[in-house]
C-alpha positions as CSV (number, residue, x, y, z in Angstrom):
1,M,106.9,115.8,100.7
2,R,105.5,112.3,100.8
3,T,101.8,111.8,101.2
4,I,99.6,108.8,101.9
5,E,97.9,107.3,98.9
6,R,94.2,107.7,99.9
7,R,91.8,104.8,99.7
8,S,88.9,107.2,99.1
9,T,88.0,110.9,99.4
10,C,85.9,110.3,102.6
11,P,86.9,112.7,105.4
12,I,86.7,109.9,108.0
13,N,89.0,107.8,105.8
14,Y,91.5,110.7,105.6
15,S,91.5,111.1,109.4
16,V,91.8,107.3,110.0
17,E,94.7,107.0,107.5
18,I,96.7,109.7,109.4
19,L,95.5,109.2,113.0
20,G,94.2,105.6,113.0
21,D,97.4,104.2,114.3
22,K,98.0,104.0,118.1
23,W,101.5,105.6,117.8
24,M,100.1,108.7,116.1
25,L,97.7,109.4,119.0
26,L,100.4,108.7,121.6
27,L,102.8,111.1,119.8
28,L,100.1,113.7,119.8
29,R,99.4,113.0,123.5
30,D,103.1,113.5,124.3
31,I,103.3,116.7,122.4
32,M,100.0,118.2,123.6
33,F,99.8,117.1,127.2
34,N,103.4,116.1,128.2
35,G,105.4,118.9,126.4
36,K,107.6,116.5,124.6
37,N,109.2,117.5,121.3
38,S,112.4,115.6,120.6
39,F,113.1,112.1,119.3
40,L,114.6,111.0,122.6
41,E,111.7,112.3,124.7
42,F,109.3,110.4,122.5
43,R,111.4,107.2,122.8
44,A,111.3,107.5,126.6
45,S,107.5,107.2,126.7
46,D,106.1,104.2,128.7
47,E,104.8,102.5,125.5
48,K,108.4,102.0,124.1
49,I,108.0,102.8,120.4
50,S,110.8,101.5,118.3
51,S,113.2,104.0,116.6
52,A,112.1,102.8,113.2
53,A,108.4,103.2,113.9
54,L,109.0,106.6,115.6
55,T,110.9,107.9,112.6
56,E,108.2,106.7,110.2
57,K,105.4,108.3,112.3
58,L,107.2,111.6,112.8
59,N,107.9,111.8,109.1
60,L,104.3,111.2,108.3
61,L,103.1,113.9,110.7
62,V,105.6,116.3,109.2
63,D,104.6,115.4,105.7
64,E,100.9,115.9,106.5
65,G,101.6,119.3,108.0
66,I,100.6,118.3,111.5
67,L,104.2,118.8,112.9
68,S,107.1,120.9,111.8
69,K,110.6,119.7,112.1
70,V,113.1,122.4,113.2
71,I,116.7,122.5,114.4
72,S,117.0,123.0,118.1
73,P,118.2,126.4,119.0
74,K,120.3,124.9,121.8
75,N,121.8,122.0,119.9
76,A,122.3,122.2,116.1
77,S,122.6,118.4,115.8
78,K,119.1,117.9,117.4
79,F,115.7,118.3,115.8
80,L,112.5,119.4,117.5
81,Y,109.0,118.5,116.4
82,L,106.5,121.3,116.9
83,I,102.8,121.0,116.4
84,T,101.5,123.2,113.6
85,D,98.2,125.1,113.5
86,K,96.7,122.1,111.6
87,G,97.8,119.9,114.5
88,I,96.6,122.3,117.2
89,E,93.1,122.0,115.6
90,L,93.2,118.4,116.9
91,V,93.3,119.5,120.6
92,P,89.5,119.2,121.1
93,V,89.6,115.7,119.6
94,M,92.4,114.6,121.8
95,V,90.7,116.1,124.9
96,E,87.6,114.1,124.1
97,I,89.7,110.9,123.7
98,L,91.4,111.7,127.0
99,T,88.1,112.3,128.7
100,W,86.6,109.1,127.4
101,G,89.6,107.0,128.3
102,S,89.8,108.4,131.8
103,K,86.1,107.6,132.4
104,Y,86.7,103.9,131.7
105,N,90.4,103.7,132.9
106,P,90.4,106.1,135.8
107,D,93.8,105.0,137.1
108,G,95.8,107.0,134.6
109,G,96.1,110.1,132.7
110,P,97.6,113.6,133.2
111,K,95.8,114.5,136.5
112,T,96.5,118.2,136.1
113,W,94.8,118.3,132.6
114,L,92.0,116.0,133.7
115,D,91.2,118.3,136.6
116,R,91.3,121.4,134.3
117,I,89.0,119.7,131.8
118,K,86.5,118.7,134.5
119,Q,86.4,122.2,135.8
120,N,85.9,123.9,132.4
121,K,86.5,121.8,129.2
122,K,86.1,124.7,126.8
123,K,88.6,126.9,128.7
124,A,91.1,124.1,129.1
125,I,91.0,123.4,125.3
126,A,91.5,127.1,124.5
127,E,94.4,127.4,127.0
128,L,96.1,124.3,125.6
129,Q,95.8,125.6,122.1
130,D,97.2,129.0,123.1
131,E,100.1,127.3,124.9
132,L,100.9,125.2,121.8
133,R,100.6,128.2,119.5
134,S,103.0,130.2,121.8
135,Q,105.6,127.4,121.5
136,L,105.2,127.4,117.7
137,H,105.6,131.2,117.5
138,S,108.6,131.2,119.9
139,H,110.4,129.2,117.2
140,G,109.4,131.7,114.5
141,L,106.8,129.4,112.9
142,N,103.1,130.2,112.2
């Protein structure tokens, strides 16, 4: 397992070194809010990440224990990237980023999730975390 060489022991530094790249947040968005979990699904996102950058970012998220890489049960030559419990703990952070972004850029965002968050943010976060844990457990991972 490869890890990032840390600049300091500061918790904010740790977070920034993993999540401070736009691609990381967009990959987490795609997994959490859009249900994506394969390389080709990530590549099809509007932002058009390159294959090399996608490979690098996915490997880092796996190495840091935020994602697990598993063989697809439907196609043995395909890998799926599933969010781990460590990654699921980021759901409240991502919901806050989504909420903030939709306030200042109201033309975009996953309308279904934005509506659920506006109705009851705490419930929406809990439901999303439960849904992601269910996906993880359905593949035999904890």
